[in-house]
N, C-alpha and C positions, 0 to 999 in steps of 0.2 A: 581831387579827381571826381568825375561824375558819380552821382549816387545811384542813378537808375540803371547803369550798366557796369559790369566789372571790368572797366578799362584797365589795360595793363600794357606795359612795354614788352618787347621781345625778351623772354626770360633766358636764364643761363649766362654763360660768359664766352660763348662761341663767336665766330666771325661776324654773324649778323645780329648778335644780341645788343640790347641797349647798353649793357655794362661795357661792351667793347666799342661803343659808338656814342659816347656821351661827353666828348671833349668840349662841345659848345657850352654845355651846362657847367662844366668845370671853369671855363673862362668867365662865365657870368658870375659865379660865386667869388672868384678871385678879384673880379672888377669891383665888387661891392664890399670887399674886405674892410676898407676904412670906415664905412658906415656901420657895418656889423660890429666892429671892434669898439666904436664909440658907444653904441647902444649897450653892449655887454658890460663895458667898464662902468657906465652910469648905473646900471642895474646892480652889478656886483657890489659896488661901493655903498649902495643904499640899503643893503641887507643887514639885518641885525645879527649879532653873534649866534652861532650854532643853528643856522637856518639852512634851508635847501633852495637852491636856485633851479627852477624848472624851465627847461627849454624844449620846445616841440618843433620838429621839422616836418611840415605838412607837404604831402606829395613827394616823399623822399625817393621813391623808386628804388632801384638796386644797382650795385656797381661801385666803382671807386669813389664816386662823388657822395655816396650816402653818408659816409663817415667824415667827409671833408668838413662839413658844418660843425660836427663835434670837435674836430681838430682846431678849426678856426676859433670857436668859442673858448676852448681851453688855451689857445695861443694868445687870445686877447687878455685873458686873466694872467697868463704868464708874463706878458709884456708889461702889464700894470704892476705886478709884484716885483719885477726886475728893477723898477725905478724907486724901490723903497730903500731907505737906509737901515742900518742894523736894528735900531730901536723900533722902527716902523714894521720891520719884518717880524720881530717878536710879538708885536701887537697884532699883526695880521694872523699869525699862527694861533693866537688865542680865539680868533673869531670862528675858526673851524667850520667854514662854509663847505657844503657838499653840493654836487651837481647831479641833476636827474635829467636825462635826455629821453625824449620819446620820438621814435621814428614812425611816422604815419604814412600810410597809403591804403589803397583799396585791397581787399583780401586776395585778389588775383596777383598782386605784386610778388616778386620772387623774394619772399622774406627768408627762405632758406639760404640764398646767396648772401643776403644782408647779415645773417647771423654767422655764416662762415667767415665773412669779411671782418666781423667784429672780433672773432677769435684772433685773426691775424693782426688786427689793429692793436689789440691788447698785448699781444706777444712782442710787438715792436716797442711797447711802452710809450707810444705816441711820439717819442723822440722830440720832446719839447725842451729838453735841457736837463741839467743835473738836479735842479731843485725839485722837491716833491710837490706834485700837483694836488689840488683838493681831491678827495675821493669822488669818483663819478660812477654813474650807473646808467646803462642803456637798455631800453625796452622797445619792442615793436608794438605798434598800435594800429591794427587794421580797422578801416572805416572811412567813410567819405567825410571830407572837411566841409561839406554842405549840410552836415548834421552836428549836433553837439557831441564833443569828444571828451571834455574834461569837466570836473566839478567847477562850480562858480568860484572865481577868485583864486585859482590854483596855479596858473601859469604866469611866468615872468616874461618870457620872450617867445613869440611865434616867428618862425622863419619859413619861407616858402620860395623856392626857386624853380622857374620854368614849369609851373603847374597851373597857375590861375587863369590861363587862357582856355583851359578845358572847362566846358560847361557841365552842369549837373545832368543835362539831357539835350537832345536835339529838340527844338521847339515843336510842340505837338502838331501844329498845323502843317509843318514840313514833313514830319515823320508818319503822318496818318494815312499815307498811301495815295495822296492826291497829286504827288509829283510836282509840287510847286516850283522846284528847283531843278528842272529837267536838264540832264547832261552835266551837272555840277556836283561837287562833293562838299563845297563850302560856298562862300561868296565868290562868284566868278563873273566873268565879263558879261554873261547872258542872264545872270540872276536878276529877277524883277525886283523893284524897290520894296515890295511887300516882304520879300524874303530877307532883305537886309534889315528891315525894321524888326522882324521877328527875332533874328539873331541878336540885335541890339537890346531888345526887351528882355531876352533870356539872360544876357550878360547883366543887365541892371538888376534883375531879380536875384540872380546868383550872388553878385558882388555885395549887394545890400545885406543879404542873408549871411554871407561869410563874415562881414564886418560886425553884424549884430551878435553872432555866435562867439566870435573871438573877444568882443568887448565883455561879454558875460564871463568868459573863462579867465580873463586876465586879472591879475592883482592890481592894486592901486599903483599907478605909474607904469603899468606894463607896456611892453613895446611889441611892434609888429614890423618885420622887414620882408617885403615882397619884391620879387623880380619875376617878370613875365613878359612874353612877347606882345608887342603892341603895334601901333601905326605911327608913322611920322606926321601924317596930316589927317584931315577929316575925309579925304578921298579914300575909297576902298581899294582901288587897284593901282598901286604904285610899284615901280621896279624895286624889288628887294623885299617888299612887304610879304607877310605870310599868305595873304590872299593870292598873290602871284605864284607863290610856291605851290599851293594846293591847286591852283588853276592848271599848272603843268602836270600834276598828278591826274587831274580830271582829263586833260588832253591825252595823256597816255592811255587811260581807260577807254576813252572814246575811240582811239586807234584800235584797241583790242575788240571793241564792239564791231567796228567795220570789218575786222578780220574774222568775225564770228567766234571769237574766243570768249567773249563776255556778252551776256544777254543785255539788251538795252534797258529792259525793266529793272534789272539788277543794279545798273548804274544809276538810273533815275531814282531809285529808292534808297540810295546810300548817301548819307550826309554826316559830316563830322560834328560832334558836340563841342564846338570850338567858337571862340570869338576873340579877336585882338582889338582892344580899344585904343583910342588915342589918349594922350596925357590929359587933354581937356575933359574927356568923358570921365576918366578916373577921378580927377580932381573935383569935378562937379559932384559926383556921388558921395565922396568922402565929406565934402563941405556940407552937403544937404543933410546927411544923417546926424552930424554933430557928435558922433561917438568918439572920434579921434582927432587929434591935432596933427597936422602934417609937419614933420620935422625936416623931411627932404623928399623931393619928387623930381625926377629928371629922366631923360632918355639918352641911352648910349647905343652904339651899334656894334654888331659882330658879323664878320663875313659869313656868307652861306656855307662856304667850305670850311669845315671845322679845323682842317689842317693848315689853313692859310692865315698866318699871323701878320701879313704885310699890311701897310697902311694905304698903299696906292689904290687907284681905281682900275688898274689893268690886271686881267687874269692871265697869267703866264702860260698855263696849260689847261685849257677849257675842258678837254676830255677827262683829265685826271680830277679836276675840280668837280665836274659833273658826276663822276663815279663816287667821289667822297660825299657829296650831298645826297646822292641816292642811298648810300649805305646808312647815313644818318637818319634819313626820313623812313627808310625801311624798318629800322630798329624801333621807330615809334608807331608806324602804321601797320606793320605786318600782321599782328594778331587780329586787328579789325578787318583787314583785307581777307584773311583766311576765314574768319567767322562769316563774312558776308558773301564772298565770291568763291571760296574754296582755295585749296593750296596749290592747284595746278598752274595758276597764272602768275604766281608771285615772282619767280625768277625772271620770266619774260617781261612782266610789268616794270620791274625796277631796272632792267637793262635798257628798256625803251625810255624810261624816265631819265636815266643818266644821260642818254643821248640828247634828249629834249632840253635838259638843264644846261648841257654843254653849249648848245646852240644859243640858248637864252643869255648865257654869260659872255658871249662874244660881243653883245651890245655894250655891256659895262659890268663891272663887278657888282654883285648883288649883296646887300647887307641887311641883316635882321635889325629892325628897331626893337630895343628892349627897354621896358619901363622899370625903373627902380623907385619904390615907395617905402619911406621910413615913417612910421606912425607911433604916436604916444597916446595912450588912453586919455580921453579928455577929462579934466577935473569936473567933479559933479557926477561922474559916471563910475566912481570907484566902488569896489566891493569891500 
């Protein structure tokens, strides 16, 4: 999450909260399960006896998905131990491996909800089966992942889902009051090429810094699994891409400007600390810095409507899908909208947005492109 501002999702667990509107993120975590399990098994089996495996979830946010990664890691270990024969089980018991999880996000994250969820999670006993699991410990870690978070050589696995498209800040040339990106909140149809270049440069700086920090913090052979929103092509404005999604938010805000509900200067000075790269951009930066070897990199898609699990290209109920998308985006943007524009416009803005999204989805079903990257710390860079 960005370092310069205390970016947060809508707190609590009410109707408009992030916790109640994070099914897209859940689907992404489940989609990447085989890659995560492979990385966990390789790390787990490489540990010496009586050691601790440290796992950090960066940009964990709050809600039901926060502990899903904890459950998935423990499930991977359970699946591995289930395949042991009796002699191997006794040998495994002698290893006495423990697990330490760190849940990281900015200080404004709803950690109180996270800790309440943890109590419920522990009471359920994780429900991974009858066999006793390795002892595990969970701690919250507030702070930006664009800064050093751990001692050198102390983490085995970094996981981050639906977070790395957030930048450390809006590029200074855009946020300095010059209104270079007039009428837009991100890269829009009328954004000048200079604005696109500034967002790209900010991504490059942030991503290179992120990789350098994680490389320092990882143990020898450490792993990184990242999932974040991206682009299908080098073009910025494609049907279904995030640029189009935020273009529709900007269109809604422009309508409120015309109604006199929002000052034009307020809109012109509002830009999101965001950037969705292409697979080509991500791959090039990883290869250039030589800190990691790419184990896997691919792009998959997820419907804009988090409640739509169908595979087809037709939206059966555009109005309902528009409302579902609006609830999802509201849970993400509401705190920033309130901080910049005030609370009075929020309900009106997202009702209007739901209608605009519904019209957009009549053209074709819109799908987010999501980039999955699995990395292993490069040899020669071990701590």
